[in-house]
N, C-alpha and C positions, 0 to 999 in steps of 0.2 A: 956300701960303696956302689953296689949295682944300682940301688934306688937313687943315690946321689947323682950318678952320671945320667940316669934317665931324666931326672928333673932338670939337670943342666942343659941337656940337648933339647928338651921341650921348651925351656925358656929361650934358648938361642934361636930356635925355629920361630917362636912367637915374635921376638924382636926383629928378626930378619924379614918376616912377613909384614910387620908394621912399617919398616923402613922401605920395603919394596912397594907397598901400596901408596906411600907418599911420593915416591919418585915417578911412578908410572900412572897414567890416567886411568880412571876407573872404567872407562869405556874405550876399548881399543879401536872401535869402528868410528871414523871421523863423522861428525854430524854434517848433514847436507843443509846448507842455508836455504831458508824458505824464500822463494822469489816473491817480491812485492811490486806493485804497480802504483805509480803516483797519480794522485787526483788533485785537481786545482783549477785555477782560473787563468785563461790566456787572454791578454789584452794587447791591442795593436792599432795600427793606422794604415789606411789605404795609401800606398806610395803614389799611385797614379793620380789621384785627385790632389794630393799634397804637392806634387811637382808640376802639375799641369799649368798653373798660372805663370810659370817661368817662360813657357813658349806660347801660351795662349792668353792674350790680354782680355779676351771676352769671357773668361771663366775664373771664378773664385769660390772654392768650397773645400770641405773636409769630410772624411768619413772615419769613424771609430769602429773597430771590429772587436768581437770578443766571443769566447766559448767557454763552457764549463763541462768538464767530463762527468757524465752521469753514471755510466758504467763502462765496461770494457769496450763496447762498440759505439755507444750513442753519446753525443755531445749536444747540450743545449746551446744554441748559437744565436747571435744577434748582431745587427749593424745599425748604427745611428749616424746621421749626417746632416749637414746643412749646406745649402747652396746660397752663398751670399750674393752672387751676381753671375748670371749666365745669359749672354746675348747671342741669339741665333739669327743669322741672316740667310733667308731663302730668296728664291727668285722674285717672289711677290709679297713677302712679309718679313718684317724685322720686329722681334719681340725680346723682352728680357724677363727671365724667371728668377724668383727668389723663394726660398722656403726650406723646411726641414722634413725629415722622414725617419721612420723607425721600421726595422724588419726583424722579426723574431721567428724562430723555428728550431729545427734540429738537424744534425749531420750524422750520417752513419759511416764509420770508418771501415772500409773493406780491405785495408792493408794488414797483413799478418806480420807484426813486428817481431824481431829476434832480439834476445838479450835485453839490453836497456834502451833499445830504440823506441821512439815515440812519434814516428812519422805518420802521415795520414794520406790516403787516397780515398776521397769521400764523395758521397752524394747526399743531398739534403733538400729540404722544403722550407720556404719562408712565407709568412704573411706580412705584407707591407702596407703601411699607411703613410700618407703625406698631406701636409697642409702648406699651401703656397699661394703666391700671387703672380699674375702675368701682366706685364706692361706692354701694350701694343704701341710700338714706336712708330711704325709706318707700314703701309701696304700699298700695293700697286693694282690698279684696275686694268685688267687685261682686255684688249680689244682684238678679238680673233679675226676681224675683217681687215685689219691693217689700214683701215681708212683714217682712223684717228690715232694720234699718238697715245701711248699708255700714260695714264695719269697716276701719280704717286701722292698719297695723302699722308699727313703726319698728325694723327690724333693725339699721340702721347697720352693714352688713357690707361689707367691701372685698374685691373680687376682683382680684388682681394677676397679672402675667405674661401678659396677654392680647396677642394679635397679630392683624394683618390685612394682607392683600396685595390690591392692586387695580390695574386698568388705567384710564387716564384719557385722554379726548380733550379737547383745549384749542383755543380760538379767541380771538384778542385783537388788540389794537393797542398800539403804543408810539410816542409822539410826542416829539421833542426840543423842549423848552420853552426852555431856555437851552443854552449851550455844554456838551455832554456830560451834560446833566441831562434825564432822560426821565420822562414820566408815562405810565402804562400801565393797561390794563384787560383782564381776561380772564374768560371763563366756562368751566366745566368740567363734563363729564358722566362719571360714574364707574360702573364695574361691579366688584363684589366678586368676587375670585378664590378667596380662602380666608380663614378667620378661626378664631381660638380664642376661644370665648365661655364665660361662666360657666354653671354648672348652674342650670337653672330661671330664667334671666335672659338676655335677648337683648342684643346690643350695639346699642343704639338710636342711639348716637353714637360715631364713631370719629375720633380726631384726624387731620386731613388729608383724610379721606374725607367728614366731616360727617355729617349725619343719614342714616340708612339708610331707604330707601323700598322697599316690595315685597320686602324681605329682602335684595336684592343691588344695588340701584341708589341712586345718590346724585348730588348736584349741588353746585356751589359757584362762587364768583367771588372776585376780588381786585382792589384798586386799588393800584398800585405806584408808588413813586418811586425811581428808580435812577440811578446815576452810571456813565458809561462811562470805563474806564481804557484809553487807547490803548497798545498794545504794539508794533505794527509796521505797515508799510504794504506793500501789494502793488499792482503795476500792473494796471489793469483790462484785461480781454481785449477783443478787437475788438467783441464783442457787448454790452459794458458801457459804452458811451460816451455814454449818455443823461445 
């Protein structure tokens, strides 16, 4: 009888332990989810150039922007655009520029995002190249003596096959307004590296570079609306847990 009770209590204890192990998790310490970061391609358009023809009849053009996240801080970035028609009227010259351009480089994100944020405060560098044409519509011969009236000529002559190369420093921000939808703004300072220009006529405007100042310097900006296309995720490193 003594051995029978012993075996009975042993079996009862074994069954109770099995039932308890099924009802309770094997690990009482909750697992901490591993933080991951999204990597992918962001594509968009420059809102400034897209909307400018509404209020400026002398301009028609578009710029497409994009970046690809290479690692936590660095993004491969590019802009490509085309100026279909831009007519500039100065005091002594009137000309029309047409052409396309491509700029490629990288951005460095200096902003420390928290949780699932993917905003950017960045600085970057671009290399730009443009092929374009200039049509000299008219120019005025200025007489400093005021003895003769200024004479305006209308050659209406096109100079094609023009090129330009430049370096560009970029600074800007990108903020996520809705899921995967970003609004951005950037400013750019350019320095002309080389150019092919017409005889007796300077390249006063270069697509992608914009107006030329002091012969080799330029500046510009853009407002962008872009959409992020997630491609894959990577686990954050120990220093990326903010």
